[in-house]
C-alpha positions, 0 to 999 in steps of 0.5 A: 691570914687564918689561924690554926683554930680556923683551919678545917681539919686535914683528912687522913693522908696515909694513902699518899705514903707507904706507911704500914697500918701498924706504924705511926711515924711522928718525927717528921720534923727530923726526917719525913717519909717521902710521898708515893708520888715523889718516889715515883717521880724520882724513879721515873727520872732515874729510869730515863738514864737507862736509855740516855740516847733518848735524852735531848738537850731540850730535856734538861730545861723542859721539866725544870721550866715546868716545875718553876711554872707550877711552883710559881702558881703555888705561891702566886709568883711568876716563873722567872721569880723561881730559882733552884738551889741545893738546899735552904741554907744555900738559898739563904746564903745567896740572900745574905750575899746580896743584902747590905747591913749596917752595924747599927742594925739588927737581924731578928730570928726565932729561938729553936727555928731550923738552922738553915735560916739561922747560921747564914744570918749569924755569919752576916752579923759577925761579918758586919757587926750587926746585932743578932736578936733571938726571940725567945719562946713566949709564955703564951706561945704566940710567936707572932706577937713576940716577933712583932714586938721585936721589930723596930726601926733598927731591924734590917732583916727578919729571918723566920719560918711560916710554921715553927719547926719544933711546935708547928705554930704558924706565924702570921707572915702577912702581919710580919710583912706589913711591919717589915715594910713599915720599918724598911726591914727585909723579910726572909722566909723558910717555907719548908714546913708549910708551903704546899702543905698548909695554908695558901702562901701568897708572896704578893700579900706577904711580900718577902724578899726571899722564900726558900724551901726544900721541895718534896711537898711541892713535888706533889702539890698539884694533887696528882697521885701516881702509883706504880702497877705490878701489871701491864697497861691493859690488865691494870685498866681491866682490874681498875674497871672491875674494882670500880664496878665492885665498889658500886660506881658507874663507869661512864667511859673508857678512853683509849688515847693510844688507839685514837693516836693510831687512827690519825697516824700517830704513835703513843705509848699505852695511855687509857683513861677511865671516867667513873663515879656515882651521884651519891658521892659526887652530888654533896660536893657539887652542892657545896661548890658547883665548880667541882663539877668540872673535875667530876666524875672521877678519872684515873689514867693508866699509862706506860712510860718509856722504860715499859713500866705501867702507872696509874694516876688520879686526882686526890679528892682532898686536893680537889676539895681545896681547889674549889674551896669546899667547906667542913660539911663535905669533909666526911664525903671527901674522906670517904672518896679519898679512901675509896680511890686509894683502895681501888688503886691499890687493888688494881696495881698491887700484886696478890 
């Protein structure tokens, strides 16, 4: 597992949030702002209740099964491994209810970690007589080494985060998982601060008994940015095309999916795709990893939902870079592309 010092610096993600330029919000461990995509998804869900007669019994399962499948891909699991719970504390309570522990065993946690992965285990220790062990903050801030030194043959449960809540330090869960397997301990992970936002989280390599997280960051983990437009579908697309050309990019195609549906006797709400870009911006990315050519030129989709609202969706370039394993040498190009797309989307959708 890579250390923080080996991680490529994250480009600016401000465009994914509704944060004014004069605001710097740093207290995300307490209450983080929702990404625009998450807000839009929530609004779409609420708007479906405007016309409940259009909601069928199957709709209760289609979206949830899709989310289970997407999240399973994110952590290298199977969709049947994924279950929904109201909060991390509820998920950990379920784990507690299914883990047997002797009074001679210990439960190991970290000092100052978020209580959702602490209180359920304190209750189990009190109920079984097991010893509750808190690893105190080490002087060198190496949480992994301090944690590994606290795990022995008496350890029954290790309940830790991937990314420490108070200081952002990463715990090497692969090393922790290996040690847990060696001594027969159960590893339970709170992934809220990291899964879908930091390093890849692979359950096959870490082998935890349970991973719980609050799922806001996972909602946009597929890299799709969606912005609500103040205009109708046709005007939004016209504005988008004009902005793209104004930025010096070439429009390669404008695909009207709704018109195509009509030609074969089918109906489809307004759904139109714009394919655009330029060699100066895209070539450096393909020089780093040719496979990103499958996602280039850039694309933006303008579509109308069942409530009549218009949306503009596009792939976040930083997500594309991560998908294809692009290196440091193209960071500036990716950041520039990200900023340009955000500016184009804002100009196409925001009212003057």
